N, C-alpha and C positions, 0 to 999 in steps of 0.2 A: 545057422546059429546066431540067437540074439544075444547082444551084450547091452547092458544098460549102464550109462555112464550116470553118476551120482555127482552132484553138485551140493553141499550142504551149506545153508547161511543161517545160523541160528544165534538168538540173543544171547548173552553170557548166563542169563539164569536159567537157560535151557535145560542144564544139568540136573535141573531140582526134581525132576518126574522120574518114574521108573522107566528105564531105557529100552527094557525089553518089550514093554507093552507099547510104547511109541515107535519102536522099529517094526514090530508086528502089526499094527493098524496100518502104519504108512503103506507097508508091503502087500497088505490085503487090498488096499484102495488102488493102488498101482497096478496090480495085477488084473482088478475088476475093470479098470479104465481102459487098459492097453489090449488085452487079449482075451480075459475070461471073464466078461460082464456077469455079475453076481447079483441078485435080488433076494430080498427076504432071505438072507442069512444072517444066524446069530450063533457066535461062540465066545468062550471065556478066554480071555488073555492073562487072567491072574486070579488065583484063588489060594488063600493063604489060611492056615489055623494055626494061631500062635498060642502054644501051650500057657496056663496058668502058672508054670513053675519056671518060665522065662524070667530072668532076674531084671530085664531092662524094661523102660517103659518108653515107646516110642511114638511118634504122632504119625500120622497117615502117610507122609511122605518119606519115613524113616529116620526121621533124626531123633537123636536121644533127647529125653525130657528129664527122666530120674532115673536112678537104679534102685533096686530093694538091697541095700547092701546090710548085712547082719549086724555088724557092730560099726559103729560111728564114733568119733572122736569129737569133742565140744571144740567149736573155734576158738573159743576163749582159753581153753586148757586141755591140751592132748592128752593129759592123763585122766580125763573124765571120760569115761567109755560107756556106751550103752548098748543093748541088743535092741533093735528097733525093726527086725525082721517081720514083726507080727503085725506092725502096721503097714507094711508094704506087701503083705500076701495077696497075691491077686485072687478075687473071688468069681472070675469067670475067664474061659477062654476067649480069645479075641478072633473074629473072622473077618477076612478082607477079600472082597470080590471085585473084579471090573469085567463086565459083559460088553460085548460090541454088537452092533446091528447095521447092516447093511440093507436098506429097504429098497423103495422104487428106485431111487438113483444109484446106478452103479458106481458112482464115482465119490460117494459121501459115506464115510463110516460115523456113526454114532458111538459114543462110548458112556455108560454108566455104571458107576460103582458104589460099594457100600462098606464101610468099615464099622463094626459092632462097638468099637472102643473098649476101654479096659477100665476096671475099678478095683481100688483097695480102700482100706480105711482112710488113709491119709492123702490120697490122691486118686483124682477122677480123671480119664480122657473121655470126652463124650464121642458118641457116634459121630460119622461125617459122609459124606457122599462126594463121588466123584461124576465131573462132567467132562467131556471132551467131544471132539469133531476132528475129523479130516477130510479135505476136499481136494480133488484132483482136476485140473485143467487142461485141456489140451491146448496148448499155445499155437502151435502149427504141426505139421505133419511128422510124427515119431518124436515129439518134443511135448514135455509135459512139466507143470508147475503145482508143486502141492502145498496146501497151507494147514497146520494141524495147531490144535491148542486143547489143553486140559488142566483141570486143577481140582484140588479136594476143597470141598466146603464144609465148615464144622470143625469137630475136633478140639473145642474148648477144652483146656486145662483147667482144673479146680483142685485146690490145696487146702487142707486144713490143718492148724497147729496142734503140737504136742503141750502139755502143760506138766509143770512140775508140783511138787506138793503144796505151793503157795497159789496155785493156779495161774502162774505166770505163763504166756504163751511163747512157745518156741517152734522155730523151724526145725522138723525132726530129722532132717539129714546131716546136720552138723550143730545143732542146738543154738543157732542164731537168734536172737530175740526176735520175734515175730514182727515187730514193727519195723525192724531193721532191713527186713526180708523184701526185696522188691525183684521178683523174678521177671525175666525176659525171657519168654518160652520162644523157640523156635517156630516158626511160621509154617503152615503147609504151603509148601511152594509151587507154583505153577510154571507151565512152558508154552512157548510158541516155537514152531520149527517152520520154516521155510526152505523148501528142497525143489531142486530144477533138475529133471530127468531128460537125457538124451538117448534115444535108442537106436542103434547102428549094427 
């Protein structure tokens, strides 16, 4: 019976990416490097279709950017309320896919992903692409070191203002003056993992 001892050394920002994907590609690469060399293998580790009815707008890493609240209150006067749901009605379903490739080297997995983004009248999250790699090195007999990294690229967030009857611009989420609205959107975060395995 074979047992793998895993020692994980990860930077603080490593939580940023999809844990299931990271765990899966590391497992495949390790298995291929140790006991079952695989070549020219392709598989999908993530496939999501987000319905247009979902009320949240997320970036590719899953961090919330905005929500499609139906009724909003003015930041200046809580008694001033409007229905903004039409402005944040999604125009498309969102598709996210990550595929993985073991090519000629049985110790290296390459990952490529695509996120179609999402659009509404007042907000648009542009499409993005994922690139990742994991490589396993045999340090000495039955001892292995792996390094993996991945990141989403793209996914720019673009918002546009609402207007009142005097053509004054406001942020639609709480009717703040558009000139005072300075958003800081969450970034599509990256990860780097270092792992050391001992087989005994």
